[in-house]
Structure formats: C-alpha cells, structure tokens
N, C-alpha and C positions, 0 to 999 in steps of 0.2 A: 599406446598407452594403455596400459592395464586394465580392467575394470577397476580391482581392488584399486588403483591408483590412484582411477578416477575422484569414487568411495573416501577414501584418505584425501586428495586434494577435498572434497566441498567439505568436508567435514572441518579438516583445519581452514576453510574458511569464510564457514560461519564462527567458529570460536570464533574467528579473527575480529570480522565483523559480528556483531555482538560486543566486543571488548572495542571492540572503535566504535561505538554506537550506546556508551555507557546502557551492557549490561552484562558486568557480570559474570552474576551467577546464575542465567544463561548458557559463556560461555561456559562455566565451569561443564553446567548440566551435558552439556557437548559435549566437554570435553571428553565426562567421563562413560556418557555413555557409545560412548565411542573404541575406549581403552577395554568397555565390558563383555562388550557387543566376541559373539563369537557361532562356531555352526555348532553348538553345542545344543541349544536353541530353535527357534521353532525364529524371533521377530527378529534374531541375528541371523536366524540364512536365506530369510525374505533381502536383511536389509549391502548384506554379501554382497548379495547375488540379485544388487539391482538389473534391471534387464537396459530401464531406464539415464537419461541422462541426470547424474542425484544434484546434480549443481543445480536444474537448468527445473529440473520438480521438488527441489527443497526439502528433500527429499532426510538433514539434519535434525529443522523445525515441523517437519511432520512426527518426524516419533518428542522431539523436546514438547512437543503439542499435547504428548500422550502421559508424557511423565508432569506435567502442569497439570492438569487435568484432574489426576489420580491426587496430587499437592490441594489442591482446592474441594475436593469432597473431602476435606477434615481426615481421613484416619492412614494415615502415613506417619508414622509422628519423627519417626527418622528422613526421611525422605524432604521432609515438612523439613526439618534442621537445616537442611544444604538449602531451601528459600527463604530460611528466616534469619541467610547469615552465619551460621553458625562456623567457629572457627576449626571447625573436628567434626565435622561432617562434613564438607568440605575438604579439607585434606580423607575421607576417607569416601568422597564420592562416586568415584570407582565401586567400590561393593555393593556401594547401597544400593546404588541402580540394579548393580547382578543382581542382587536378592530383592528386588521387584520388582526385576526381569521373572524370577522364580515364580513370583505367588500372583504377580496379575496382569500374564503374559496376553493373556485370553483381551483384557478390558486395552491392553495399546498395541494390537496386534488391530485395529479398527481402524485408529490411524494411520495411518499406513497407506489406505488405500484411496486419496482428494488429496490437493494440493493446500496448503494453508490458506486459515481467510485472515487476510491481516489490514483488517479495515482501519480508519480511521483520523477520526476528524477533525485532527489538528493540520493533516494536510489541504483540509480547506485554502490555510490560512496560506500556501505557497501558488494557488490560485488562484485570490485574489490581486495575490503582487501575479500573478501574469497578462489577470486582465484592467489589473494597473496600466501595465504595461502596452497591452493592446489599446489602449484606451488615446493612451499617448499621444501614439499612431498615425491617429489619424483614425480608427476603425469608427465604422458609427458602434457609441457604446451604450447599446442593447443585444443582448448572448442566449442566442439557440446552445446553446452546454451538452453537450453528449456523453457523458462519460463509460470509457469500457471496467470489463473488470469492477466491479462497482463492489461489488458485493452485497453486503445488508443495507448499503445506502447514504451508509452516514455522509461523505459527503457530497450529494445527489440532497442536501438538507440545504447546505453551504448559504444556501439566502434568509436561511434561520436564526445566521450565528451574527455572534460582535466579532469585529474585528479592528484590536488596536496592532496598529503597523511602522514604527518609528515616529507613531502619531499621528499619522496616518489613520482620520475613522470611518469602516466601513461595517458594511450594519443597521440591523436595531437594536437600539438602546436598551432594552427587555430584553434580548436575549439569554431562555436560558444556561445558554456557553455564550464565556468572549473567549477570545484565542490570545494573548499577551504575545506572541516568542520573540524572543533574546532576539534584537536587529544587531547587526552586522555590514557599513557601510554606511549609501548615502538611500533618503524614505524611497516611499514607491514614490511615484506621481503622486498627488492625492488632485483625480476625474474624477465625477459621475457619473455612475453607468449599472445597470440596468437590466434583470433578467430577467428577455420571454418567450424559454421556458426553458426545463431540467427535465434532463433523458439520461436513466442508465442502465447496460445490462454488466445482467454474470453469467457465464455458465450452467451455474449449479445458486444462486441467489438463496441470502440465509432472512433470511429469517425472527428478525429478533422479537413475534409479538411468541413464537413456539419456545418457551424454555430453554429446551433439549436446546436445538438448535442458540441460544443465546445466550449457552455459555459452554460451547464451542468454541466458540468465538472467542468469548472471555481466558478462555485456554492458549488460544495463541498471546493474547496477551504479556509481553515480557514483564515480570514479579516487581523487577528494581524499577520499571513507567509507572509509583501507585492511580498519578493522576487519571492513566488512561480508563481504570474502574473508575474513580465517578462519571468521568466524559463517558462511557460508556453505561452506565448508572440511568443516566440522563435523555444521551441516544434512544437506547429504552421507550425513554415514557414519552419521547417525539413522535417515537415514531409506530407507536399507539397511539397515540392523539390524531399524525395524517401519515400514512406512509409515503414514500418517499417513489414516485415511480419509477422503479424497476423489473425492466422487462427479464425470462430464462431464455441464456439466445448467445451457442457465438462469437466474440464480439468480433469475426468477422461479417461472416455474413449480416450482421445484428445496422456494425458501421458503411457497410454495401449498400445494404438496404436507409439506411437513413439518406448515405446520399444520395442517391438517387433521388426521393423527394424535393420537393420545391421548394424553395426560400423562398421568406416574405422580403422584399426591399426591405433599406436600412436598420436588420439584422447582421449580425458578424455570425457564424457558426463555428462553434471552437468543439475539436474529438477532447480530450480532456482525462487522464490515465498515469494514477502513482503506483509504483512498487507492482505492478502488475506483468509489462513487458513480457520479461523471464519467464515469466510463465503460461503464454498464446505461443503455441506449437510456429517454427520455425515458416509452413507456410503459409498462416492463419499474417503474422508475421509482416508478410512479404504483400499478402492481398490487401490487407490494412495499408500500408505505404502503397504500396499502385494506386488503390481507389481514391487516398487522396491524392494523388502527382495528378493520375485525371481532374479528378472534380478541379484542382488549384488552378486545370488549364482553362477550367469555367468559367473560375472567382471571377467578381468585375467591384468596381469603389463603391458600387450599391450594397451587394451580395460579399465578401466579406469569407474563404475562410480560414481558420487558424487552426495548430495543433500543439499542445500545450501537456508538455510532461518533464512529472516528475521523478525520475529512473534510479537505480544504482551502479555508480560505476563500480563492478566488482574488483580494478585495480585501486585504488584508492582511498574505495571503498565509503562514499560521498554522496549523497544522492543529490541530481542536477536537473535544476530547470533550465527547462530546455522547453525552446518555441522559433513556434514556423510559423509567417500569414503570406498570403497568396491575395488580391497583386503583393507587388510592396516597389513603393513612390520610385525607392531608386536601382529599378531594377531589377532582375528574375524575380521573380515572390520564389516562396518556401526555402529561403535559405535556414538553418536554422542559426541560432542569437541562446547560447547561453544565458538566464538573468540574477544566476547566482546559485550554490546554494545550499541544504537547508536539512533539516533535520530530522528521521525520516516521521520521525512524531509529531510533528509539526514549535518541538522543544526555541530550533535558533529558525535561522532565515540567513544568511551570510551569500549580501544584496551583492549586487556588478553592478549592476545597467544602474547609471544615474538619468535613464529617462527614456 
C-alpha cells in the first residue's frame, strides 16, 4: 500500500469513527480537511508526505485539533459556522477549510508535532465496572491502580468521582462529578472495594494548572460532546485542589519499573489504560506485554496482578473493555475476558458479563 493510500485510509477511518461515535460535525471537518489538503501549502505537504503510520499517529485528529482550537478562539466566523451546525457552512466546509489554511497555516502547523491528548474522566466508569468484576472473582478488594497514558490524569482522580452503574453505587455521594452511563445488559457486581494507591504516567503529561495546556487539551474534545467541556472545567478545579500522582515517562519504562517494586500483601496490582495503546510504539507495547506476562507468573492469591483496558477495535469502531488477571482459579492466568463495550467518553456501557 502506498503512503498516499495509507493517509487516505487513515482519514476515511477517522471519518467513519467520528460518525459512529456521535460526532458528525467532527467527521465533516476531517472529511473537509482531506479534501482541502494539497501540495501547495506546507500543511498539505507535511500531511500528505507523512512518514509514520498515519492511523496509529492519529494524524487526522492532530489536524482537526488545530482547527477546533481556532474555532474556540472565536475569531473565525465561517469556520465556527461549521462547528455550530450551520447546514450551508457544512456544505461549503472544504472551501472554508482551504481558506482557513491559507490564513492561519502558521497556527495550524504546530498541531502536527505531537499526538492528541484525549483524556476523559467518563472512562473511569469502565475502570470501576472492571474493578467490580475483579472483586467478584475473589481478588483482594484493595487496588494499586497503575495507569499508562494518563495525559492530564483525569482518570487518576477516579476515587473522587461518584458512579451509578445500573443502580450499583460507587464513590463519595458528595463528589463534584457523577457518572451515570446509559447501561445495557445486567448490572456489574455490587461488591465493596477500596484503593490502596493510584498513580500514572504519560510521555508528555498535561498540567491543567497551565491555561495554555488546558486549552490544548480542550481543543481535542469533540464539539458535539458538550458535557465534556463542563467535566473538563470541574476536573481543572480538582487538579488545582490536589494534583493527581502523575509522572512523565514512557509507558513501557514506567510500567516495568512499577512491576519491579515490592507489592503489598492483600493488594491487587492493576495496569489500566484507555484509548492509548495505539499511540505506544510497537516495541513499547511488546515490552509491556512481556513484562506483564512475566510478572503474572509470579503473582499469587495474596498478591495478584490484573490488566484492564478500554481500547478501540478499529474494525468495529467499538471500544472494548478487556480484563486479564493472574493467577486464575480456573486454569492458566492471564486469559483475556471481554467484559463489554463502552462509549469512548463514558456515555454508555454495554455489559456482557453477568458475574
């Protein structure tokens, strides 16, 4: 497959992904960007000559983030008309995008330099459901949570939120954020658990106390998902009150370091991550997998290990909640179990596991 075909496929995949996840305006923007790009602009040349994997590098979302930032700045009426749902603007989107590239290319180019940060506190609902399931399997109900790709650390504040998962209540009643995803299927197990510690890493952590970094993260929120802007505002307040335990490090190096540390008896160590696996280089993914497998062989009933992930299936455009744990009372440990599917930003959960 030629490089041009890979780029075309990445944009087409992202367009369908947006439309399948309740973001038709973002899908239209990405579609218009693809149509407007050509070799006559530096932005066009950099995108069309992209040397990496355009899908794994989230190339379409890098560019889209830049356009959304221009819209949020409030100085681009025609561009903003697309985001505001104007039908005529949507029809003229390709022309508007081309005009915006001509006028604001210097502002758009830096968005190509790093992958999008797509932190979303609503994904904590899936983490909680997975922890409930693990608790019901008989693992010690006290968790050492280790998250890779934590971005700004919104999910590292998982213990500060309240959850109503099909009637199963978890977290402080006085929490500033409550998540009540639309639920399909049986409820998750209603069992008590607690957190022993919550820590995470990111290759480029976002400091929400810095207005510029907070604005960049906000630009990657899809405009259709208005509730996420309010969540971000609340999350920024929580970070300023008490920052999460977030370190700057590569996912593989950090996770290998954590696995080498002594584990408390009666505490379940859990690797968690959401919508980040594709951004980790292949070598890094392999190192993490090998380290988890090796650590799993040393896991015991008093010091178990688990791996909980919410990642996109690029063929179905669905996000799958997968769990593995070591040791396993019914045979070899580490066998993957698909607990369900979930919306990328926590709007709904389709639960498949009855126990």
